[in-house]
SEROLO-400713 format. One record per residue: x, y, z of N, C-alpha, C in turn; residue number from 1. Coordinates in steps of 0.1 Angstrom, whole numbers, always signed. Layout:
<<X Y Z> <X Y Z> <X Y Z> NUM> ...
//
This chain:
<<+886 +985 +902> <+893 +998 +902> <+902 +998 +910> 1> <<+903 +996 +926> <+910 +994 +932> <+923 +989 +934> 2> <<+920 +975 +927> <+930 +966 +923> <+938 +969 +914> 3> <<+933 +978 +904> <+942 +984 +891> <+952 +992 +898> 4> <<+949 +999 +906> <+956 +1014 +912> <+967 +1006 +920> 5> <<+967 +996 +929> <+978 +988 +935> <+983 +981 +926> 6> <<+979 +977 +911> <+987 +972 +902> <+996 +979 +895> 7> <<+989 +994 +893> <+998 +999 +886> <+1005 +1012 +893> 8> <<+1003 +1011 +905> <+1013 +1021 +914> <+1027 +1014 +916> 9> <<+1038 +1021 +907> <+1051 +1015 +914> <+1059 +1019 +922> 10> <<+1064 +1014 +934> <+1075 +1021 +940> <+1088 +1018 +943> 11> <<+1099 +1024 +945> <+1111 +1019 +946> <+1114 +1014 +959> 12> <<+1120 +1002 +960> <+1122 +998 +974> <+1136 +993 +970> 13> <<+1144 +997 +982> <+1158 +992 +986> <+1156 +980 +996> 14> <<+1152 +969 +993> <+1153 +960 +1003> <+1152 +950 +995> 15> <<+1162 +936 +999> <+1160 +925 +995> <+1161 +924 +975> 16> <<+1154 +914 +973> <+1154 +912 +958> <+1146 +924 +950> 17> <<+1142 +934 +959> <+1133 +948 +952> <+1145 +959 +947> 18> <<+1156 +955 +955> <+1166 +968 +954> <+1168 +971 +940> 19> <<+1167 +984 +936> <+1169 +988 +921> <+1162 +986 +915> 20> <<+1148 +980 +916> <+1137 +977 +911> <+1124 +989 +915> 21> <<+1117 +989 +901> <+1104 +992 +908> <+1095 +983 +904> 22> <<+1087 +984 +918> <+1077 +969 +921> <+1062 +975 +923> 23> <<+1051 +970 +919> <+1041 +976 +919> <+1036 +969 +933> 24> <<+1026 +978 +940> <+1024 +978 +954> <+1017 +965 +954> 25> <<+1008 +962 +944> <+1000 +946 +945> <+1012 +934 +945> 26> <<+1022 +937 +939> <+1033 +927 +943> <+1043 +927 +957> 27> <<+1046 +940 +961> <+1050 +939 +973> <+1040 +933 +984> 28> <<+1026 +935 +982> <+1018 +931 +993> <+1014 +915 +993> 29> <<+1018 +912 +980> <+1020 +898 +979> <+1030 +887 +981> 30> <<+1041 +897 +984> <+1053 +892 +992> <+1058 +887 +1001> 31> <<+1063 +881 +1002> <+1068 +871 +1016> <+1069 +884 +1027> 32> <<+1073 +894 +1024> <+1074 +907 +1033> <+1063 +913 +1042> 33> <<+1053 +909 +1036> <+1039 +912 +1041> <+1031 +901 +1048> 34> <<+1034 +898 +1060> <+1026 +886 +1067> <+1010 +887 +1063> 35> <<+1002 +877 +1060> <+990 +875 +1054> <+981 +883 +1063> 36> <<+977 +883 +1074> <+969 +890 +1082> <+973 +905 +1078> 37> <<+986 +912 +1081> <+988 +928 +1074> <+981 +927 +1059> 38> <<+983 +920 +1052> <+978 +917 +1037> <+963 +920 +1037> 39> <<+959 +914 +1045> <+942 +915 +1046> <+935 +927 +1050> 40> <<+941 +928 +1060> <+938 +943 +1068> <+940 +955 +1059> 41> <<+952 +955 +1051> <+952 +966 +1045> <+945 +965 +1032> 42> <<+942 +953 +1025> <+933 +953 +1013> <+917 +960 +1021> 43> <<+916 +952 +1030> <+902 +957 +1033> <+899 +972 +1035> 44> <<+909 +976 +1044> <+909 +990 +1047> <+909 +1001 +1032> 45> <<+920 +996 +1023> <+923 +1001 +1013> <+906 +1003 +1006> 46> <<+906 +992 +1003> <+889 +989 +995> <+877 +995 +1000> 47> <<+874 +994 +1012> <+868 +1003 +1021> <+865 +1021 +1020> 48> <<+879 +1023 +1016> <+880 +1036 +1012> <+887 +1042 +1027> 49> <<+891 +1035 +1040> <+895 +1040 +1048> <+910 +1044 +1047> 50> <<+917 +1040 +1039> <+932 +1042 +1035> <+934 +1047 +1020> 51> <<+942 +1059 +1020> <+946 +1064 +1005> <+956 +1056 +1000> 52> <<+955 +1054 +988> <+967 +1046 +981> <+977 +1054 +989> 53> <<+983 +1064 +990> <+996 +1068 +991> <+996 +1064 +1008> 54> <<+989 +1061 +1013> <+987 +1054 +1032> <+993 +1040 +1028> 55> <<+987 +1033 +1018> <+988 +1020 +1016> <+1002 +1019 +1011> 56> <<+1010 +1029 +1005> <+1023 +1027 +998> <+1035 +1029 +1011> 57> <<+1032 +1039 +1020> <+1037 +1043 +1030> <+1039 +1033 +1040> 58> <<+1026 +1024 +1043> <+1026 +1016 +1053> <+1034 +1003 +1046> 59> <<+1032 +998 +1034> <+1039 +989 +1026> <+1051 +989 +1028> 60> <<+1059 +1001 +1023> <+1072 +1004 +1023> <+1077 +1001 +1036> 61> <<+1071 +1007 +1046> <+1077 +1008 +1061> <+1079 +992 +1065> 62> <<+1070 +984 +1059> <+1070 +970 +1063> <+1084 +964 +1059> 63> <<+1085 +967 +1045> <+1091 +957 +1034> <+1107 +964 +1041> 64> <<+1109 +975 +1043> <+1125 +980 +1047> <+1127 +979 +1057> 65> <<+1120 +975 +1071> <+1124 +968 +1085> <+1130 +957 +1081> 66> 
//
């Protein structure tokens, strides 16, 4: 269920190849913008219920647009 939520939640990111496209959080998390260490940590925290979907969205968007 948590994985499905990440795959079905889309965000508008104005960065790089994502500019002008809606991208799933799942795809963003697995893009080259997110270091593997960060990805693992975010997925663990989200799966454990320590981060909400909205919080994951905020963190991922912030990292990608830097």
